[in-house]
C-alpha positions in Angstrom: 109.7 134.7 93.9 112.4 132.3 95.0 112.4 128.8 93.6 113.0 125.4 95.1 113.0 122.0 93.4 112.0 119.1 95.5 112.5 115.5 94.4 110.4 113.2 96.5 111.8 109.6 96.8 108.9 107.4 97.9 106.9 104.3 97.5 103.2 104.2 97.1 102.8 101.5 99.8 104.8 103.6 102.4 102.4 105.1 105.0 105.1 107.5 106.2 105.4 108.8 102.6 101.7 109.8 102.9 102.3 111.5 106.2 105.5 113.2 105.0 103.9 114.6 101.9 100.8 115.9 103.8 103.1 117.8 106.1 105.3 119.0 103.2 102.1 120.3 101.5 101.3 122.3 104.7 104.8 123.8 104.6 104.6 124.6 100.9 101.2 126.3 101.4 102.7 128.4 104.2 105.6 129.5 102.0 103.6 129.8 98.7 103.5 133.6 98.8 107.3 133.8 98.5 108.5 130.5 97.0 107.7 128.6 93.7 108.0 124.9 94.2 108.8 122.3 91.5 107.8 118.9 92.7 109.1 115.6 91.1 108.3 112.1 92.3 111.0 109.5 92.2 110.7 105.7 92.6 111.7 103.5 95.5 110.5 100.0 96.0 110.1 98.9 99.6 109.3 95.3 98.5 111.1 94.8 95.1 111.0 91.0 95.7 107.2 90.9 95.5 106.0 89.0 92.4 104.2 91.0 89.7 100.8 89.7 90.7 101.4 90.6 94.4 101.6 88.6 97.6 99.3 87.8 100.5 99.9 90.6 103.0 99.4 88.6 106.2 101.6 85.8 105.1 104.3 88.2 104.0 104.3 90.0 107.3 104.6 86.7 109.2 107.4 85.5 107.0 109.3 88.8 107.3 108.6 89.9 110.8 107.3 86.8 112.6 105.0 87.8 115.5 102.2 90.3 114.8 102.7 91.6 118.3 103.4 95.4 118.2 102.2 95.8 114.6 98.7 96.8 115.6 100.0 99.6 117.9 102.1 100.9 115.0 99.1 100.8 112.7 97.0 102.6 115.3 99.7 105.3 115.7 99.8 105.9 111.9 96.0 106.0 111.7 95.8 108.7 114.4 98.4 110.8 112.6 96.6 110.2 109.3 93.3 111.5 110.9 95.1 114.6 112.0 96.1 115.2 108.4 92.7 114.4 107.0 93.8 111.1 105.5 92.2 107.8 106.3 94.3 104.7 106.7 92.3 101.4 106.5 95.1 98.8 107.0 92.6 96.0 107.4 91.2 96.6 103.8 94.5 95.8 102.2 94.8 92.0 101.6 97.8 91.9 99.2 101.1 93.7 99.0 101.5 94.8 95.4 104.6 94.9 93.3 104.8 98.7 92.8 107.1 98.9 89.7 104.3 99.6 87.3 102.8 102.2 89.6 106.2 104.0 89.6 106.3 103.6 85.8 102.9 105.3 85.6 104.1 108.1 87.9 107.0 108.6 85.4 104.5 108.8 82.6 102.3 111.3 84.5 105.1 113.8 84.3 104.1 114.4 80.7 100.7 115.4 81.9 102.0 117.4 84.8 100.0 115.1 87.1 102.6 113.3 89.1 101.4 114.7 92.5 97.7 114.1 91.7 98.5 110.5 90.6 100.7 109.8 93.7 98.0 111.1 96.0 95.4 109.0 94.2 97.5 105.9 94.5 98.0 106.6 98.2 94.2 106.8 98.7 93.5 103.8 96.5 95.9 101.6 98.5 95.6 102.8 102.0 92.0 104.1 102.2 90.2 101.9 99.7 92.3 98.8 99.8 92.7 98.5 96.1 95.4 96.4 94.3 97.6 99.1 92.8 99.7 96.4 91.2 96.8 95.6 88.9 97.1 97.2 85.4 93.3 97.6 85.3 93.2 99.5 88.7 96.2 101.7 87.6 94.4 102.5 84.4 91.2 103.5 86.3 93.2 105.7 88.7 95.0 107.4 85.9 91.7 107.9 84.0 90.2 109.4 87.2 92.7 112.2 87.3 92.5 113.1 83.6 95.1 111.0 81.9 94.0 109.5 78.6 92.6 106.1 79.3 93.4 104.5 75.9 97.0 105.9 76.0 97.5 104.6 79.5 96.2 101.1 78.7 98.6 100.9 75.8 101.4 102.4 77.9 101.0 99.9 80.8 101.0 96.9 78.4 104.2 98.2 76.8 107.7 98.5 78.3 107.9 102.2 77.9 109.4 104.0 80.9 110.6 100.8 82.4 114.3 101.5 81.8 114.0 105.1 82.9 112.2 104.0 86.1 114.8 101.4 86.9 117.6 103.9 86.2 116.0 106.4 88.6 115.8 103.7 91.3 119.4 102.8 90.8 120.4 106.5 91.3 119.0 106.4 94.8 120.4 103.0 95.5 123.8 104.4 94.6 123.2 107.3 96.9 122.7 104.8 99.7 119.1 105.8 100.3 117.7 103.1 102.5 114.5 104.7 103.8 111.6 106.7 102.5 110.4 109.3 102.3 113.6 111.1 101.3 113.5 114.6 99.9 116.3 116.0 97.7 116.1 119.8 97.5 117.9 121.5 94.6 119.7 118.3 93.9 122.0 118.7 96.9 120.2 119.0 100.2 118.5 116.0 101.9 115.8 115.7 104.5 114.2 112.3 105.4 111.1 111.0 107.1 107.6 112.2 107.9 108.7 115.5 109.4 106.4 118.1 110.9 105.4 121.1 108.7 107.5 123.5 111.0 110.5 121.3 110.5 110.1 121.5 106.7 109.7 125.2 106.8 112.8 125.7 109.0 114.9 123.4 106.8 113.7 125.0 103.5 114.3 128.5 104.8 117.9 127.5 105.7 118.4 126.3 102.2 117.0 129.5 100.7 119.5 131.5 102.8 122.4 129.2 101.8 121.4 129.5 98.1 121.3 133.3 98.3 124.8 133.3 99.8 126.0 130.9 97.1 124.5 133.2 94.4 126.1 136.3 95.9 129.5 134.7 96.0 129.2 133.6 92.4 128.4 137.2 91.3 131.5 138.6 93.0 
């Protein structure tokens, strides 16, 4: 079996990150008989300026983008794409934009449990489908508990500063790499693909990387 490591740079309030990962999953399932994938989730904050207790969503959108004209058509487009991928976007349920730093810190912690992907998907569902405040420590604890992380450990973790520096350092790595949009995928620490690509695009891109890696390995063995 060949191996590929994919670092997914995303934010849990990014709808295209949901779409991108759903399509990437389809690609990985297609290739699973011949490739072992290692998936890591890396932090990116779309709205780092949001206060810790969140901010009114409608007010934020008005302040940042002005007119709401055109926004509903974008939401509708995303909803339709989500439905095709068996994911439900309920944009009207979300009343506040959360600060996502603690969610990213929790994803960092989930690596210990080998549950980063399960947690990320649960956070996507909680925010986009159920309209939950994923900036709330209580909500984050409930989500973590729901996928099998130790509730008492997570409560204590979220009240501490553990993982804070590591998460901030990870964010800085991608700022220094001039990553200005998510989702971004780093494959084997050197190849980059961005956006909510179609499964076929992922498969083609990953196959080209596998060919390139084989050539590199062959040249090293000469």
